[in-house]
C-alpha positions in Angstrom: -1.1 -28.5 -9.5 0.0 -24.9 -9.0 0.4 -24.9 -5.0 3.5 -26.6 -3.5 4.6 -27.3 -0.2 7.7 -27.4 1.6 10.4 -27.3 4.3 13.2 -26.4 1.7 13.5 -22.9 1.3 15.7 -23.1 -2.1 12.2 -24.3 -4.1 11.2 -20.6 -3.1 13.2 -19.3 -6.2 10.8 -19.3 -8.7 7.4 -18.5 -6.9 5.3 -15.4 -7.2 3.3 -15.7 -4.1 4.7 -17.7 -0.7 2.4 -17.8 2.2 4.4 -17.7 5.9 1.8 -20.0 8.4 4.3 -20.1 11.2 2.5 -20.0 14.7 1.7 -16.8 16.1 5.3 -16.1 17.9 7.2 -13.2 16.6 10.4 -14.5 17.0 9.7 -17.8 14.9 7.8 -15.6 12.1 10.6 -13.1 11.5 13.0 -16.0 11.3 10.9 -17.7 8.9 10.2 -14.5 6.6 13.8 -13.6 6.4 14.7 -17.4 5.2 12.1 -16.8 2.6 12.9 -13.5 1.7 16.5 -14.6 1.1 15.2 -17.4 -1.4 12.6 -15.3 -3.4 13.3 -13.2 -6.4 12.4 -9.1 -6.4 9.0 -10.0 -7.5 7.4 -12.8 -5.3 5.0 -11.4 -2.8 5.2 -12.8 0.6 2.6 -13.0 2.7 2.1 -14.0 6.4 -0.7 -15.5 7.9 -0.9 -13.6 11.1 -4.1 -13.1 13.3 -2.5 -11.1 15.9 1.2 -9.8 15.1 1.7 -6.0 13.5 1.8 -6.6 9.9 4.1 -3.4 9.7 6.5 -4.9 12.0 6.9 -8.2 9.9 7.1 -6.5 6.5 9.8 -4.2 8.3 12.0 -7.4 8.6 11.9 -8.4 4.7 13.9 -6.4 1.8 10.9 -5.2 -0.1 8.3 -4.5 2.4 6.1 -3.0 -0.4 5.7 -6.9 -1.6 4.6 -8.0 1.9 0.7 -8.4 2.7 -1.3 -9.6 5.6 -3.5 -12.6 4.6 -5.3 -14.3 7.4 -6.9 -18.0 7.5 -9.5 -18.7 10.2 -8.8 -21.1 12.8 -9.6 -23.7 13.6 -10.2 -25.7 10.2 -12.9 -27.5 11.3 -15.5 -24.1 12.4 -14.7 -23.0 8.8 -16.4 -25.4 7.2 -15.6 -27.0 3.5 -15.5 -25.2 0.3 -15.5 -26.9 -3.1 -14.3 -25.1 -5.8 
């Protein structure tokens, strides 16, 4: 109930954590991260689900890189298996 998925960046204004999961294309990720950073509060943590791009380079594209983290999900999903919580 606490996880929301949207393509409308304006819904991010009250988010505490935003996870970017665009494809491994640097230009695309930079564009998405800048759009996210323009909408979130100063307290929001922005995470990137990158597996091959530089977290330092991605973090440098947002206004508060100290609140930027790398978060890697394994891919493809069928290989991961199912974990129930």
